N, C-alpha and C positions, 0 to 999 in steps of 0.2 A: 705504549708508554704508560698509560694509566694503570694497566694491570701489573706492569713491572713495578710501578710505585707501590701498589698494594702489597706485592711480594716483598719488596725491600724493607718495609716497616714491619713485616711479620704478621702474625695473627693479632691484629690490633684490637680485637675484642677482649683480650685477656690483659688488660692494663688498668691502673687506677683511674678514678673518675677524671681527675684533672688532666692526666696525660691523654685520656681518651678524648677529651674535648679538644685538645690540640690536634689529635689525629683527625677528628671530624672537620676542623677548620682547614687542615692541610689537604684532605681529600676533596673538600668542596672547592678549594682553589684549583686543584687539578681538574676537577670536573668542568668548571667554568672555562679554564684555559683550553681544554680539549674540545669542548662543545663549540666555543667561539671560533677556534681555528679550523675546525672541520665542518662548521655550519650545521651542527646537530641541535635539534630543539626538543627532543623527547627521549625518554628511556626506551621506548619501543624502537626508535631509530638506532639508539646505542646498541641494543641487543642484536639488531639486524646486522650491523656492521661488525661488531666484535665477535659474535658467534660464527659468522661466516668466514672469518679470517683463519689463517693457518694456526694450529696450536703453538703456544710458546714452548720452546725447548728448555726444560729445567731438569738437569741431571738428577737422577735418583729421587724425584719428587713428583707426585701427582698434584696437579693444580687445577681446580675447577673454576673455569671462567664464569659459569652460570652462578655458582655460589658466591664468587667475588662480586659479581654485579648485583646479586640480591642483597648482600650486605651493604654495598655502596649506595644503592638506591634507598634502602631503609635508613641509612645514616642521613642522607639528604632530606628525606621526608620528615625524619624525626627532628632535624634542625628547624624545619618549618612549623611543625605543629606540636612538638614535644609529647606526642601521643603514640605515633607509629612505633611498634616494637621491633627490635632487631631479630631477625630469624635465627633460630638455633642451629646454624650451620657454620662450618669453617671452610675457607677457600683452600686449605691445605689438607690433603687426605691423610688419614692414619696410614702409616707405611707397613702395618701388619694386616689390618682388616680392610683397608681401602675406603673406609667410610668418611663422608664429608659431614655427617651429622655430629652435633656437639661442637662447641667452639673451642673447648680447651684442648691444647696440644702441648705435650711435654717432650723435650729433647732428651733422649737417653744419654747419660754421661759416658756409657761404654761404646755403644754402636753409633751414637750421634745421629740417629734417625728420629723422626717425629711420630708420636703415638697419641692416640685418643685416651680418654680416661678409662675406657674398658680394657685397653691393651697395655697400660702401664701399671707398675706396682704401686700400691698405696703407700703413702708417707715416704716415698723415695723419689729420686730423679732417674729411675731406671725403668726400662721396659720389663714386662713380665718375664721374658726369656732370660735377660741378663740378671734379673733378680732371683729367679727360681733355680736356674742350673747350678750356679756355684754353691748354693746353700743346700738344695734338696737332692740333687742327682747322686750324691755320695751316700745317701741314706738307703738302706736295703729296701728293695721293692716290697717285700712282704711286710716289713715294718710300716712303710708308708700306707699300704693297703689296709692294714689293721687299724692304724691311727685314724685314717680317713673314715672308715666304717664306724668306729667308735664316736668320732666327732659328730657325724651325721645322726647317729642314733641318739646321742645326748641332746642335740639341738631339737630333734623331733619330739623326744620324750617331754622335755621341759618347754617346748615352743620358744626357743631362743633364736634370735638373729641380731644383726647390728642395730636394729631399730627398737628392740625390746627394752622396756624400762628396767632400771637397775633392780627393782624389787624382785623381779622374776629370777634374776641371777642369784640374788641372796637366797631365795628359797631353794634353788637348784643346788647351790654350794652347801647349804645346810644339810640337805639330804645326802650329799657326798662327804659329809664329815668336816666341813670347813665353816667356821663362824666368821661372818663379814662384819666389820665395824667401820662406819664412815665418820670422819672428823676432818675439819680443815687443817688440823695440826699434823695429820698423817703425811708421810712422804708422797709426793706427786706420782712417783713410779710404783707405789704400793709397797707393803712390807708383810711378809708371811713368816709366821713363827709357830712353834709348838710349845704348849705350856707343860707344867710338871705332870699333869694328868694324861698327857699324850694327845690333847685336843689341839687341832690346828686352827689358827686364827689368821685372818687376812685383813689388814688395815689399809685403807686408802681414802682419798678425798672423794666426796660425793658430787659428781658433775655428770649430768646426762649428756655425754659427748662421746665421740668415736674413740678417743684415747682411753676413756674409762672402760668402754666395752672390750677393748683389746686386753686390758689388764684383767678383767673378770673372766674372759675366755681363757686367758693364760692360767688363771687360778684353777679353772675347771680342768684344763689339760693336766696340770700337776697333780690334782686330786685323782684323776683317772689313772695316771701312770703309777701313783702310789698304790692304788687299789689293785692294780694288776701286777705289781712287783717289777715294773719296768724301770731300769736305771734312768734317771733324769738326763735328758739331752736337750740343750737349749735349741738346737736346730729342729728337733722333732717337736718341741713345744711350739715353735714358730709355725711349723707346718700344720700342726693341729689347729692353731688359731686361724690360719689362713683358710683352712677347710671350713671352719665354723662361719667365717665371714664370706663364704662362697667365692673366694678368689680362685680362679681356674689354674692353679699352679701345676696340676698334672698335665693339662694341655700345653702349658708353657714349656714344660720339660721336653716336649716333642718338637718345639719350634726349630726350624733349620737355622744354622748359624749364618749371620749376615756376611 
């Protein structure tokens, strides 16, 4: 009953603070009720009984009783001392890699399965497979291979990744023929234009955050495609950016359909 209650409220570690406090109180009430009715007086005895019981049958979902108990005990002890940290585990397994590590779980809007942060697409509510296949499977394999090699070469040459400061992107784009200008009045999504002398300019707001890195990587992708004479393709640009961000889109294209 206790583990079923944990399951019914979902992965309760991914909720706002006020809602999480309500979950803590709810779970503590369940613990007291179960312990009193079963005459349990310790977490050791709880583990002995729960882990020796037959597994709970949950269709199409892996459910870790040990991870659930670890979270449950940490919640109880944290309510007592306000110091005990919550372990970085989820009671619900990622339905691609099967990992219980990492609390965050996202339900894919297409296949309706639960995925960890490593197996879901960034900035979307989709798993990597349902994100990558509709967008990139139609791109020619040789074009994808060339774009991926170019993206990795540029990132290695200029030492760029999603954690690099914006100044490094500015220097890289300058060498690729694009002048970057930051200003709060610029569009949030960035604006690229060419002047009368044929010089490219990219204007955007200056914020050291993930969305800015995507915009800068996209500008690098467009500069690369212009230099190689490749016709601009928004999907190829997105693919180039994902490779720069180390998103395993090529692996996702090989995922089996659910």
